[in-house]
C-alpha positions as CSV (number, residue, x, y, z in Angstrom):
1,X,18.6,-38.3,-33.6
2,X,15.9,-36.0,-34.8
3,X,13.6,-34.0,-32.4
4,X,11.0,-36.2,-33.5
5,X,12.5,-39.0,-33.0
6,X,13.8,-38.2,-29.2
7,X,10.0,-37.2,-28.7
8,X,8.8,-40.8,-29.8
9,X,11.4,-42.1,-27.9
10,X,11.2,-40.3,-24.1
11,X,7.8,-40.1,-22.2
12,X,6.0,-37.4,-23.3
13,X,6.3,-36.8,-18.9
14,X,9.9,-36.7,-18.5
15,X,10.2,-34.4,-22.0
16,X,8.1,-32.0,-19.8
17,X,10.0,-32.9,-16.7
18,X,13.3,-31.6,-19.1
19,X,11.9,-28.4,-20.5
20,X,11.3,-27.5,-16.4
21,X,14.4,-28.3,-15.1
22,X,16.2,-26.4,-17.7
23,X,13.5,-23.4,-17.4
24,X,14.1,-23.7,-13.4
25,X,18.1,-24.0,-13.9
26,X,18.3,-21.1,-16.2
27,X,16.0,-18.9,-14.7
28,X,13.8,-18.3,-17.7
29,X,10.0,-19.0,-18.9
30,X,9.2,-22.5,-19.9
31,X,7.0,-21.4,-23.0
32,X,11.0,-19.8,-23.6
33,X,12.1,-23.1,-23.8
34,X,9.7,-24.9,-25.7
35,X,10.2,-22.0,-28.2
36,X,14.0,-22.7,-28.6
37,X,13.1,-26.2,-29.2
38,X,10.7,-25.5,-32.0
39,X,13.3,-22.9,-33.4
40,X,15.7,-25.7,-33.5
41,X,13.7,-28.2,-34.9
42,X,13.1,-25.3,-38.1
43,X,16.6,-24.6,-38.0
44,X,17.5,-28.3,-38.7
45,X,14.7,-28.2,-41.0
46,X,15.8,-25.7,-43.3
47,X,19.0,-26.7,-43.2
48,X,18.3,-30.3,-45.0
49,X,15.3,-29.4,-46.9
50,X,14.6,-25.9,-47.0
51,X,15.6,-23.3,-50.1
52,X,17.5,-20.0,-49.4
53,X,15.0,-17.3,-47.6
54,X,12.5,-19.4,-46.8
55,X,10.8,-18.7,-43.5
56,X,10.4,-22.4,-41.8
57,X,8.5,-22.7,-38.4
58,X,8.4,-25.7,-36.4
59,X,5.6,-26.8,-33.8
60,X,5.9,-29.1,-31.3
61,X,2.7,-30.9,-30.2
62,X,3.6,-31.7,-26.4
63,X,0.4,-34.5,-26.0
64,X,1.4,-36.4,-29.4
65,X,5.1,-35.4,-30.0
66,X,4.0,-34.7,-33.5
67,X,5.7,-32.0,-35.2
68,X,4.1,-29.6,-37.7
69,X,6.5,-27.8,-40.0
70,X,5.2,-24.6,-42.5
71,X,6.4,-22.0,-44.6
72,X,5.7,-18.7,-44.6
73,X,4.9,-16.3,-47.7
74,X,4.1,-12.3,-47.0
75,X,1.4,-10.7,-49.2
76,X,3.4,-7.9,-50.8
77,X,1.7,-4.5,-53.3
78,X,3.5,-4.6,-55.7
79,X,7.8,-5.1,-57.9
80,X,9.6,-2.4,-59.7
81,X,11.9,-3.3,-62.4
82,X,15.2,-3.9,-59.8
83,X,12.8,-6.7,-58.6
84,X,12.5,-4.6,-54.9
85,X,9.2,-4.3,-53.4
86,X,7.2,-1.3,-53.3
87,X,4.3,0.4,-52.2
88,X,3.2,-1.1,-48.5
89,X,5.7,-2.8,-46.6
90,X,4.5,-5.3,-43.9
91,X,5.4,-5.0,-40.5
92,X,6.2,-8.6,-39.6
93,X,8.6,-8.3,-42.9
94,X,10.1,-5.2,-40.9
95,X,10.5,-6.9,-37.8
96,X,11.9,-10.7,-39.2
97,X,14.8,-8.5,-41.5
98,X,17.7,-9.3,-40.1
99,X,17.1,-12.8,-40.4
100,X,15.6,-12.6,-44.7
101,X,16.3,-9.5,-45.7
102,X,18.5,-7.9,-48.2
103,X,19.6,-4.2,-46.9
104,X,21.6,-1.8,-49.1
105,X,24.6,-0.1,-48.1
106,X,23.8,-1.2,-44.3
107,X,25.7,-3.0,-42.0
108,X,24.3,-5.4,-39.4
109,X,25.6,-3.0,-36.8
110,X,24.1,0.2,-38.6
111,X,20.8,-2.2,-38.7
112,X,21.0,-3.0,-34.5
113,X,21.1,0.5,-34.0
114,X,18.7,2.0,-36.4
115,X,16.0,-0.2,-34.8
116,X,16.5,1.2,-31.5
117,X,15.3,4.9,-32.6
118,X,12.6,6.8,-32.4
119,X,9.3,7.1,-34.5
120,X,11.0,10.0,-36.3
121,X,13.8,7.6,-37.2
122,X,11.7,4.8,-38.3
123,X,9.9,6.5,-41.2
124,X,13.2,7.8,-42.1
125,X,14.8,3.8,-41.8
126,X,11.8,2.2,-43.7
127,X,11.8,5.0,-46.7
128,X,15.5,4.1,-47.4
129,X,14.9,0.6,-46.8
130,X,14.9,-2.0,-50.3
131,X,13.8,-5.4,-49.8
132,X,13.8,-8.2,-52.9
133,X,11.6,-10.0,-53.6
134,X,12.1,-13.5,-53.1
135,X,9.3,-15.7,-54.5
136,X,10.4,-17.9,-51.3
137,X,8.9,-15.7,-49.0
138,X,6.7,-13.1,-50.7
139,X,3.7,-13.2,-52.7
140,X,2.4,-10.3,-54.8
141,X,-1.1,-9.2,-53.9
142,X,-2.9,-10.2,-57.4
143,X,-1.7,-13.6,-57.5
144,X,-2.8,-14.5,-53.6
145,X,-6.1,-13.5,-54.0
146,X,-6.7,-15.8,-57.1
147,X,-7.0,-18.4,-53.7
148,X,-8.3,-15.7,-51.9
149,X,-10.6,-12.5,-52.5
150,X,-10.5,-11.2,-49.2
151,X,-6.9,-11.5,-48.7
152,X,-4.3,-7.7,-47.7
153,X,-1.0,-6.5,-48.3
154,X,0.5,-7.7,-45.0
155,X,-1.4,-11.2,-44.2
156,X,0.2,-14.0,-44.0
157,X,-0.1,-17.7,-46.3
158,X,1.2,-20.4,-44.3
159,X,1.8,-23.8,-46.1
160,X,2.0,-26.9,-44.3
161,X,5.6,-28.8,-45.6
162,X,6.1,-32.3,-45.3
163,X,7.4,-33.7,-42.1
164,X,11.0,-35.2,-42.2
165,X,12.7,-37.3,-39.2
166,X,15.8,-38.1,-40.9
167,X,18.0,-34.9,-40.4
168,X,22.0,-35.0,-40.6
169,X,24.5,-34.4,-39.4
170,X,25.3,-30.9,-40.3
171,X,21.4,-30.1,-39.7
172,X,21.9,-31.4,-36.0
173,X,25.0,-29.0,-35.2
174,X,22.9,-26.0,-36.4
175,X,20.3,-27.1,-34.3
176,X,22.5,-27.1,-31.2
177,X,23.6,-23.9,-32.3
178,X,20.2,-22.2,-32.2
179,X,19.3,-23.8,-29.0
180,X,22.5,-22.5,-27.1
181,X,22.4,-19.0,-28.8
182,X,18.8,-18.9,-27.7
183,X,18.5,-20.1,-24.1
184,X,21.5,-17.7,-23.9
185,X,19.3,-15.1,-25.0
186,X,16.0,-16.2,-23.4
187,X,18.6,-16.3,-20.4
188,X,20.1,-12.5,-20.6
189,X,16.7,-11.6,-21.3
190,X,15.3,-12.8,-17.7
191,X,18.3,-11.6,-15.7
192,X,17.5,-7.6,-17.6
193,X,14.1,-8.5,-16.9
194,X,14.7,-9.8,-13.1
195,X,17.0,-6.8,-12.2
196,X,15.2,-3.8,-14.3
197,X,12.1,-4.5,-11.7
198,X,14.7,-4.0,-8.5
199,X,16.6,-0.2,-9.5
200,X,16.9,1.4,-6.6
201,X,16.9,-1.4,-4.2
202,X,19.4,-3.2,-2.1
203,X,21.3,-6.3,-2.9
204,X,24.3,-8.1,-1.0
205,X,27.3,-9.5,-3.4
206,X,30.8,-10.4,-3.1
207,X,33.5,-8.8,-4.4
208,X,34.5,-10.6,-7.4
209,X,37.3,-9.1,-8.8
210,X,39.3,-5.7,-9.9
211,X,39.5,-4.4,-13.3
212,X,41.4,-1.3,-13.2
213,X,39.0,1.5,-11.8
214,X,36.1,-1.0,-12.5
215,X,34.9,-3.7,-9.3
216,X,33.3,-6.7,-10.3
217,X,30.6,-8.1,-8.1
218,X,28.9,-11.2,-8.0
219,X,25.2,-10.4,-6.6
220,X,24.0,-14.1,-7.9
221,X,23.2,-15.0,-11.0
222,X,24.9,-12.3,-12.7
223,X,28.2,-9.7,-11.7
224,X,26.9,-6.1,-11.2
225,X,29.5,-3.0,-11.8
226,X,31.1,-0.8,-9.3
227,X,32.1,2.2,-11.1
228,X,35.1,4.6,-9.6
229,X,32.4,7.3,-9.2
230,X,29.9,5.1,-7.7
231,X,32.4,3.8,-4.7
232,X,33.1,5.7,-1.8
233,X,37.0,7.5,-1.0
234,X,38.6,5.3,1.4
235,X,36.8,2.6,1.2
236,X,38.4,-1.1,1.0
237,X,36.8,-3.2,-2.2
238,X,39.0,-6.2,-1.2
239,X,38.2,-9.9,-3.2
240,X,36.0,-11.5,-1.5
241,X,34.7,-9.5,0.7
242,X,30.7,-8.8,1.0
243,X,28.6,-6.0,1.2
244,X,25.6,-4.2,0.4
245,X,24.8,-2.1,-2.7
246,X,22.3,-0.2,-4.3
247,X,21.4,-1.3,-7.7
248,X,21.4,2.0,-9.7
249,X,20.8,1.0,-13.1
250,X,20.1,-1.5,-15.7
251,X,21.2,-1.2,-19.4
252,X,20.5,-4.0,-21.6
253,X,23.5,-4.1,-24.3
254,X,24.1,-6.4,-27.2
255,X,26.4,-8.7,-24.8
256,X,23.4,-9.1,-22.1
257,X,22.7,-7.2,-19.5
258,X,24.7,-4.3,-17.3
259,X,23.9,-4.2,-14.3
260,X,25.5,-0.8,-12.9
261,X,26.1,-0.5,-8.8
262,X,26.9,1.9,-6.4
263,X,27.8,2.7,-3.1
264,X,27.9,6.4,-2.6
265,X,24.4,7.3,-4.1
266,X,21.9,8.3,-0.6
267,X,19.4,6.2,-2.1
268,X,21.7,3.5,-0.4
269,X,21.3,5.3,2.8
270,X,17.5,5.1,2.9
271,X,17.8,0.7,1.8
272,X,19.8,0.2,4.4
273,X,17.5,2.2,7.0
274,X,14.4,0.1,5.3
275,X,15.9,-2.7,6.2
276,X,16.3,-2.0,9.7
277,X,13.4,-0.1,11.0
278,X,10.0,-1.4,9.7
279,X,8.3,1.9,10.5
280,X,9.9,3.2,7.0
281,X,8.6,0.0,5.4
282,X,4.7,0.2,7.4
283,X,5.2,3.4,5.9
284,X,4.5,5.0,9.4
285,X,8.0,6.7,9.6
286,X,8.7,8.9,6.2
287,X,12.0,9.7,4.8
288,X,11.4,13.1,2.9
289,X,15.3,14.1,2.2
290,X,18.8,12.8,2.3
291,X,22.4,14.7,1.3
292,X,25.3,12.5,1.6
293,X,29.2,13.4,1.2
294,X,30.0,9.1,0.9
295,X,32.4,8.2,3.0
296,X,32.0,11.2,5.4
297,X,28.7,12.6,6.6
298,X,25.3,12.1,5.6
299,X,22.0,14.5,6.8
300,X,18.6,12.5,6.5
301,X,15.2,14.3,7.2
302,X,12.4,11.7,8.6
303,X,9.2,12.9,9.7
304,X,5.9,10.5,11.2
305,X,2.7,9.7,9.6
306,X,1.1,8.5,12.8
307,X,0.8,10.3,16.0
308,X,2.7,8.7,19.2
309,X,5.4,7.6,16.8
310,X,9.0,9.2,17.5
311,X,10.7,9.1,13.4
312,X,14.4,9.9,15.4
313,X,14.1,7.4,17.8
314,X,12.8,4.7,15.2
315,X,15.9,5.2,13.1
316,X,17.9,5.3,16.4
317,X,16.6,2.0,17.8
318,X,16.7,0.7,21.2
319,X,20.4,2.3,22.4
320,X,20.8,2.9,18.9
321,X,21.5,-0.2,17.9
322,X,19.6,0.3,14.2
323,X,21.5,3.7,13.4
324,X,24.4,2.1,14.5
325,X,24.2,-1.1,11.6
326,X,23.6,1.3,9.1
327,X,27.1,3.0,10.1
328,X,29.1,-0.3,10.2
329,X,27.6,-0.7,6.6
330,X,28.9,2.4,5.6
331,X,32.3,1.9,7.1
332,X,31.8,4.3,9.8
333,X,30.0,7.0,8.1
334,X,28.6,9.9,10.2
335,X,24.9,9.7,10.3
336,X,23.0,12.6,11.3
337,X,19.1,12.4,11.9
338,X,16.3,15.7,12.0
339,X,12.8,16.2,12.4
340,X,11.8,17.2,8.7
341,X,9.6,20.5,8.8
342,X,7.1,21.5,6.4
343,X,7.6,25.4,7.4
344,X,10.8,26.3,5.3
345,X,12.2,27.8,8.9
346,X,12.4,25.0,11.3
347,X,13.4,22.9,8.6
348,X,16.3,25.0,7.7
349,X,17.2,25.1,11.5
350,X,16.9,21.6,12.3
351,X,18.8,20.8,8.7
352,X,22.2,22.6,10.6
353,X,21.8,19.5,13.7
354,X,24.0,18.9,15.5
355,X,24.4,23.2,16.0
356,X,21.8,25.0,17.3
357,X,20.2,27.7,15.2
358,X,18.6,31.1,16.8
359,X,16.9,32.4,14.2
360,X,16.3,31.4,10.3
361,X,15.6,34.8,8.2
362,X,14.3,34.3,4.6
363,X,16.0,36.5,2.1
364,X,14.8,35.5,-1.2
365,X,12.2,33.8,-1.9
366,X,12.2,33.2,-5.3
367,X,15.9,32.3,-5.4
368,X,15.2,30.1,-1.9
369,X,17.7,32.1,-0.3
370,X,18.0,32.0,3.9
371,X,20.3,33.5,6.4
372,X,21.1,31.3,9.7
373,X,22.0,32.9,12.7
374,X,24.0,31.2,15.2
375,X,25.9,31.7,18.5
376,X,29.1,32.8,18.9
377,X,30.3,29.4,20.4
378,X,28.0,27.2,17.4
379,X,29.0,29.4,14.7
380,X,32.1,26.7,13.6
381,X,30.0,23.8,15.0
382,X,27.2,25.0,11.8
383,X,29.8,25.5,9.6
384,X,31.4,22.2,10.0
385,X,35.1,21.2,9.3
386,X,35.5,22.1,5.3
387,X,32.3,23.9,5.7
388,X,30.5,20.7,4.8
389,X,27.5,20.9,7.8
390,X,26.3,24.2,6.1
391,X,27.2,22.3,3.0
392,X,24.8,19.1,3.8
393,X,22.1,21.6,4.9
394,X,21.9,23.3,1.6
395,X,21.8,20.3,-0.5
396,X,18.8,18.7,2.1
397,X,16.6,22.2,2.0
398,X,17.5,22.7,-1.5
399,X,18.0,26.2,-0.1
400,X,20.7,28.8,-0.9
401,X,22.1,29.6,3.2
402,X,24.5,31.5,5.0
403,X,25.4,32.0,8.3
404,X,26.2,34.5,10.8
405,X,27.4,34.9,14.2
406,X,25.0,37.4,16.2
407,X,27.5,40.0,15.6
408,X,28.3,39.5,11.9
409,X,24.5,39.2,11.2
410,X,23.9,42.8,12.9
411,X,26.7,44.0,10.3
412,X,25.6,42.8,7.5
413,X,21.7,44.4,8.4
414,X,23.5,47.7,8.9
415,X,25.1,47.0,5.5
416,X,21.5,46.5,3.8
417,X,20.2,49.4,5.5
418,X,23.1,51.4,4.0
419,X,22.5,50.4,0.7
420,X,19.2,51.0,0.6
421,X,19.6,54.4,1.9
422,X,22.5,55.3,-0.2
423,X,20.3,53.9,-2.8
424,X,17.1,56.6,-1.7
425,X,19.6,59.3,-1.8
426,X,21.0,58.4,-5.5
427,X,17.0,58.2,-6.6
428,X,16.3,61.5,-5.2
429,X,19.0,63.6,-7.0
């Protein structure tokens, strides 16, 4: 049965309702479904009544169900002795080349790659392109001007074709394949657009399967991938378990969108706190910096934008319920919440929490190098297990930090003074 017969048999309201249902089920715009139907009609028409190289388009009137079929010719400048189009190439012709142009010495794979190149690459590609003149889709400017003197190179000449309603079995199969492919592409495009907007956001997912070091997570309309680099050491990703992940990056590929997830990125901690702390979402509490060693410890610096609001208390919550929720989601990862300060020395001192700092000295402002002085009983706490606390403090503040006890600090200062004295003596000699 032809598309025309189908639309005549069905009530137009039922047809539109079917289109709307397909769009909702696939998560794609209704217009994409209409365009898919029109592309299928055009493909079926070309299969039974068209000629090689013809550009056939179909338009479906949604009010009457009538179908209008047209053929497009592109106006070109001239043709060389080999039959290749010369002069300016119409932009539409370049865009539609995967469907109907012949490119010498190129594979389709190369063609797709080159389509993604920058402007420079496009110019080089245009110089190399050789497109054969085909009277079914091209018309010379001198011939076109015989009917329309105002016409110019690059314009399209649209000719309406006789409408046929008796498509054969092969044509119907062709139309079916077009519908399947177009809907699949539209669905992939919709998924890409939806998740591209969600980069940096938190999503809930269920572990579906594992393939080597890769973990595939069901995040609703599609699966995301958790690579080894974005997994937390020691976490057990059991099939069927639910967890929250960060949408790290969304990439578009020929096989559809690839959604990269993360459990190790510092922004995951931020997203989890944002979900639990209304003050962050409202803007009254601001997260200024995060340093994280996944699975072990995180330092997060916060400040308040409104007087009377305790930023640390907001993240901790009543009886610690808010921070504990985040800790539980991170499988017991320790979290240090500190107060951010615009004063460098104060911020560096705060970053060493839970250790208490006696003094902070700026050794080199340009190189962001500082010395932190702590008491003897706080020295090991300031350093942390395997140097973790000072390492996270350095990441959080983006400063290179040395830690000394009072005795060691004095010794350090004396050493510096001795060096300066020796330098002065050398210069004097």
